[in-house]
C-alpha positions as CSV (number, residue, x, y, z in Angstrom):
1,X,-16.4,-18.0,-2.5
2,X,-15.5,-19.6,0.9
3,X,-16.1,-18.0,4.4
4,X,-14.1,-18.8,7.2
5,X,-14.6,-17.5,10.5
6,X,-11.0,-16.7,12.3
7,X,-9.8,-15.0,15.6
8,X,-7.7,-11.8,15.0
9,X,-6.7,-9.4,18.3
10,X,-9.6,-11.3,20.4
11,X,-12.5,-10.3,17.6
12,X,-13.9,-12.7,15.2
13,X,-13.3,-11.8,11.5
14,X,-14.7,-13.3,8.7
15,X,-12.5,-13.9,5.9
16,X,-14.0,-14.4,2.5
17,X,-11.6,-16.5,-0.1
18,X,-12.6,-16.5,-3.7
19,X,-11.4,-20.0,-4.8
20,X,-11.6,-21.9,-8.4
21,X,-14.8,-24.1,-8.3
22,X,-12.6,-27.1,-9.3
23,X,-10.0,-26.7,-6.2
24,X,-9.8,-29.3,-3.4
25,X,-10.7,-26.6,-1.1
26,X,-14.1,-25.8,-2.9
27,X,-14.7,-29.6,-3.0
28,X,-14.2,-30.1,0.6
29,X,-16.9,-27.3,1.5
30,X,-19.5,-28.8,-1.0
31,X,-19.3,-32.3,0.0
32,X,-19.6,-31.2,3.9
33,X,-22.7,-32.5,5.4
34,X,-25.0,-30.0,7.3
35,X,-24.0,-29.2,10.7
36,X,-25.7,-31.3,13.7
37,X,-26.1,-30.0,17.0
38,X,-23.4,-31.7,18.2
39,X,-21.0,-30.0,15.4
40,X,-22.2,-26.8,16.5
41,X,-21.3,-27.5,20.2
42,X,-18.1,-28.7,19.0
43,X,-17.5,-25.8,16.8
44,X,-18.1,-23.1,19.9
45,X,-15.8,-25.2,22.0
46,X,-13.1,-25.3,19.2
47,X,-10.5,-22.5,18.7
48,X,-11.0,-20.8,15.9
49,X,-7.9,-20.4,13.7
50,X,-5.7,-17.0,14.2
51,X,-5.7,-14.5,11.5
52,X,-2.2,-13.0,10.9
53,X,-1.7,-9.2,10.8
54,X,-0.3,-9.6,7.1
55,X,-3.9,-11.5,6.2
56,X,-5.9,-9.1,8.1
57,X,-4.3,-6.3,6.2
58,X,-4.4,-8.0,2.9
59,X,-8.0,-8.6,3.9
60,X,-8.8,-4.6,4.6
61,X,-7.0,-3.7,1.6
62,X,-9.4,-5.7,-0.3
63,X,-12.4,-4.5,0.9
64,X,-11.0,-0.8,0.7
65,X,-10.3,-1.1,-3.0
66,X,-14.0,-2.6,-3.4
67,X,-15.3,0.4,-1.7
68,X,-13.4,2.6,-4.1
69,X,-13.8,1.4,-7.7
70,X,-12.0,4.2,-9.2
71,X,-8.8,3.3,-7.2
72,X,-8.3,0.0,-8.7
73,X,-7.8,1.8,-12.3
74,X,-5.6,4.3,-10.7
75,X,-3.3,2.1,-9.3
76,X,-3.3,0.1,-12.6
77,X,-2.2,3.0,-14.3
78,X,0.5,3.8,-11.5
79,X,1.8,0.2,-12.0
80,X,2.2,0.8,-15.6
81,X,4.1,3.9,-15.3
82,X,6.8,2.8,-12.8
83,X,9.5,5.0,-14.1
84,X,7.8,8.0,-14.3
85,X,7.9,8.9,-10.5
86,X,11.7,8.6,-10.6
87,X,12.1,10.4,-14.0
88,X,10.2,13.3,-12.0
89,X,12.4,13.0,-9.2
90,X,15.5,12.9,-11.0
91,X,14.5,16.1,-13.0
92,X,13.6,17.8,-9.8
93,X,17.1,17.2,-8.3
94,X,18.6,18.5,-12.0
95,X,16.4,21.7,-11.5
96,X,17.5,22.4,-7.8
97,X,21.3,21.8,-8.9
98,X,20.9,24.3,-11.7
99,X,19.3,26.7,-9.2
100,X,22.3,26.3,-6.7
101,X,24.6,27.2,-9.3
102,X,22.6,30.0,-10.8
103,X,22.5,31.4,-6.9
104,X,26.1,30.7,-6.2
105,X,27.1,32.7,-9.3
106,X,24.9,35.4,-8.4
107,X,26.2,35.5,-4.7
108,X,29.9,35.7,-6.2
109,X,29.1,38.7,-8.2
110,X,27.8,40.8,-5.4
111,X,30.5,39.7,-2.9
112,X,32.9,41.3,-5.8
113,X,30.8,43.8,-6.2
114,X,30.7,44.9,-2.3
115,X,34.7,44.6,-2.3
116,X,35.1,46.4,-5.1
117,X,32.7,49.5,-3.6
118,X,34.9,49.1,-0.6
119,X,38.2,49.6,-2.0
120,X,37.0,52.9,-3.9
121,X,36.1,54.6,-0.6
122,X,39.6,54.0,0.6
């Protein structure tokens, strides 16, 4: 776990990344000597790297998923059933089209009855 402090919209945000223990980044963090007083002053003076909106969103989404454990399982089930939503929408469309046909037929029958009733009045 590597923790970095970055600047995002004027706020300092801690970004935690999970890295492989054998990676170059993990090796650099492990070899870093203990910070001296001069290093601490330089860290305060040095500008912090900026955090992009995309990275901030990714971080926030990861934190949200950690807070709601059941959400991860639900998202995985939706990923596996990607076509179900499209099938559901196409069925709704088909049902609506059938309803419209039936409605048009009923209206046509009603219109014929009205015209027949008007002709009988004369």
